[in-house]
Structures are given as C-alpha cells and as structure tokens.
C-alpha positions, 0 to 999 in steps of 0.5 A, spaced: 288 613 567 282 609 566 278 610 572 278 618 569 275 615 562 270 612 566 268 618 569 268 624 564 262 625 560 263 631 554 269 635 552 275 638 556 280 642 554 287 645 556 286 651 561 293 652 563 301 650 560 307 650 564 311 652 559 319 650 561 326 650 558 331 646 560 335 651 564 330 651 569 331 644 572 324 643 573 322 636 576 315 634 578 313 632 585 314 624 586 307 623 589 304 627 582 299 622 578 296 624 571 288 626 571 289 628 579 285 634 580 289 639 583 287 645 586 290 653 585 295 654 589 297 647 590 305 645 590 306 641 583 314 641 584 320 645 584 326 648 579 331 653 581 327 659 583 323 654 589 316 652 588 312 651 582 304 651 584 298 651 580 295 657 578 289 654 576 285 648 579 283 643 575 286 636 572 294 634 571 295 633 565 303 630 564 307 630 558 310 623 557 317 625 554 317 630 560 325 631 561 325 632 554 320 637 551 318 645 554 312 644 557 312 641 564 305 639 565 298 642 563 291 643 566 285 641 563 277 642 565 271 640 563 267 644 557 261 646 559 256 648 552 
C-alpha cells in the first residue's frame, strides 16, 4: 500500500463493486494483493458457480472484513479531470 500511495497522483474512484451473499461461497485467489493492477477478464477468485473474473481493468481493493461483508472486492481507477 505504501508503494501504491507514493506513485498515485490525483483522485481515484470506484469503478466496480463485486457484491456477494454468504451462500455464494466466494473466495479470493490467495495470490491477490490490495492495489494490484487487474486486467479485464483476469481470474480474481471462485464461488459456487465457478471462476470469478474481473469485468473491468483497474486496481484491486479488498475489504478488510471480506468474509463478513457483502462486498468481496472493488476495482478502482484514476479519475481524469
């Protein structure tokens, strides 16, 4: 996170929120990192329906209490003015 904070300039906005229910049995791939750049179509995790891929490119942001909430991950990106 410190490395990401050093290189960012400007504003960032949430582009996508992956909402889940407990019954979805979502789990994030173990190698994923907060603020990692993700390409559209990249595998992020799995749920009871199968592979979960990223619908957009952007920086991955994972909630601290991922297993207790209704949002498994966010995709954020730089906002141009």
